[in-house]
C-alpha positions as CSV (number, residue, x, y, z in Angstrom):
1,M,-3.8,-23.0,-2.2
2,R,-2.0,-20.9,0.3
3,E,-3.7,-19.2,3.2
4,R,-5.3,-15.9,2.5
5,V,-3.4,-14.0,5.3
6,F,-0.1,-15.1,3.7
7,L,-1.3,-13.8,0.3
8,V,-2.5,-10.5,1.7
9,Y,0.9,-9.9,3.4
10,E,2.6,-10.8,0.2
11,L,0.6,-8.1,-1.6
12,I,1.5,-5.5,1.1
13,N,5.2,-6.4,1.3
14,N,6.0,-7.1,-2.4
15,P,5.4,-4.3,-4.9
16,T,5.8,-6.8,-7.8
17,P,4.1,-10.0,-6.6
18,D,4.1,-13.2,-8.5
19,P,1.0,-13.3,-10.6
20,L,0.0,-16.5,-8.8
21,V,-0.4,-14.5,-5.6
22,I,-3.0,-12.3,-7.3
23,E,-4.7,-15.3,-8.9
24,E,-4.9,-17.2,-5.6
25,L,-6.3,-14.1,-3.8
26,E,-9.0,-13.8,-6.5
27,C,-10.1,-17.4,-5.6
28,Y,-11.0,-16.1,-2.1
29,G,-13.4,-13.4,-3.5
30,H,-13.6,-9.8,-2.4
31,S,-15.6,-10.0,0.8
32,C,-13.9,-10.7,4.1
33,E,-15.4,-10.5,7.5
34,R,-12.2,-9.7,9.3
35,T,-9.0,-7.8,8.8
36,L,-6.1,-9.9,7.7
37,G,-3.4,-7.3,7.1
38,L,-2.2,-3.9,8.3
39,V,-0.6,-1.4,6.0
40,T,1.7,0.9,7.9
41,K,3.7,4.0,7.1
42,S,6.8,1.8,7.2
43,H,5.4,-0.2,4.2
44,V,4.9,3.0,2.3
45,F,8.4,4.3,3.1
46,S,9.9,1.0,2.1
47,I,8.2,1.1,-1.3
48,L,9.1,4.8,-1.9
49,K,12.7,4.2,-1.0
50,K,12.8,1.4,-3.6
51,M,11.4,3.9,-6.2
52,Q,14.0,6.5,-5.2
53,S,16.8,4.0,-5.6
54,G,15.6,3.0,-9.0
55,E,14.6,-0.5,-8.0
56,L,10.9,0.4,-8.7
57,T,9.3,2.7,-11.2
58,P,6.5,5.2,-10.4
59,E,4.2,2.8,-12.3
60,D,5.2,-0.1,-10.0
61,V,4.3,2.1,-7.0
62,T,1.0,3.0,-8.5
63,S,0.2,-0.6,-9.3
64,W,1.1,-1.6,-5.7
65,A,-1.1,1.0,-4.2
66,R,-4.0,0.0,-6.5
67,R,-3.8,-3.6,-5.4
68,L,-4.2,-2.4,-1.8
69,E,-6.8,0.2,-2.3
70,G,-10.3,-0.8,-1.4
71,R,-9.5,-4.3,-0.1
72,A,-12.0,-5.4,2.6
73,D,-9.3,-7.6,4.2
74,L,-6.9,-4.7,4.9
75,T,-6.7,-2.0,7.5
76,F,-4.4,1.0,7.7
77,E,-2.2,2.5,10.4
78,F,-4.0,5.5,11.8
79,G,-7.4,4.1,10.7
80,E,-9.6,4.4,7.6
81,E,-9.5,8.2,7.6
82,G,-5.8,8.4,8.5
83,A,-2.6,9.4,6.8
84,V,-1.6,5.9,5.5
85,R,-5.0,5.4,3.9
86,E,-4.8,8.8,2.3
87,V,-1.3,8.2,0.9
88,I,-2.4,4.9,-0.6
89,F,-5.2,6.8,-2.4
90,W,-2.7,9.4,-3.6
91,L,-0.3,6.7,-4.9
92,A,-3.1,4.7,-6.5
93,N,-4.6,7.6,-8.3
94,P,-1.9,9.9,-9.7
95,E,-4.1,11.0,-12.5
96,I,-6.4,12.9,-10.1
97,N,-3.8,13.7,-7.4
98,W,-0.1,14.2,-8.0
99,P,2.5,12.4,-10.1
100,V,4.4,9.7,-8.2
101,D,7.7,11.5,-8.0
102,E,10.1,13.1,-5.5
103,C,7.7,16.0,-4.8
104,L,5.1,13.5,-3.7
105,C,7.6,11.6,-1.6
106,D,8.4,14.8,0.2
107,R,4.7,15.5,0.7
108,I,4.1,12.1,2.1
109,A,7.1,12.4,4.5
110,T,5.7,15.7,5.7
111,L,2.2,14.2,6.2
112,F,3.7,11.3,8.2
113,E,5.8,13.6,10.3
114,R,2.7,15.5,11.4
115,R,1.0,12.3,12.2
116,K,3.1,10.2,14.6
117,S,2.1,6.6,15.5
118,P,1.4,5.9,19.2
119,R,4.5,3.7,19.1
120,D,6.8,6.6,18.0
């Protein structure tokens, strides 16, 4: 079995992971005492660009965000109450937020523009 940190980053970076990645991660359980991966606004923009180019569907984006949402082994750029965490929630829950479409992409870009990373 592959290391958990590798599998976590595969989940972050690959919006359509091999089902074996998900299966292997399930073997580790849901609890984790430390952070293994960081989700950044760059990850979000990368996924949204793939949707805008037609490489991914809105459903693919929602599935990706749902796999990330609520994981104990992930942390988010800007913190748990920050913009990246909020965007993952929006993308994972379009039925209670907004449809995953161009309007939401614009909303996300605006949100990130208002919240710059210390590295920016």
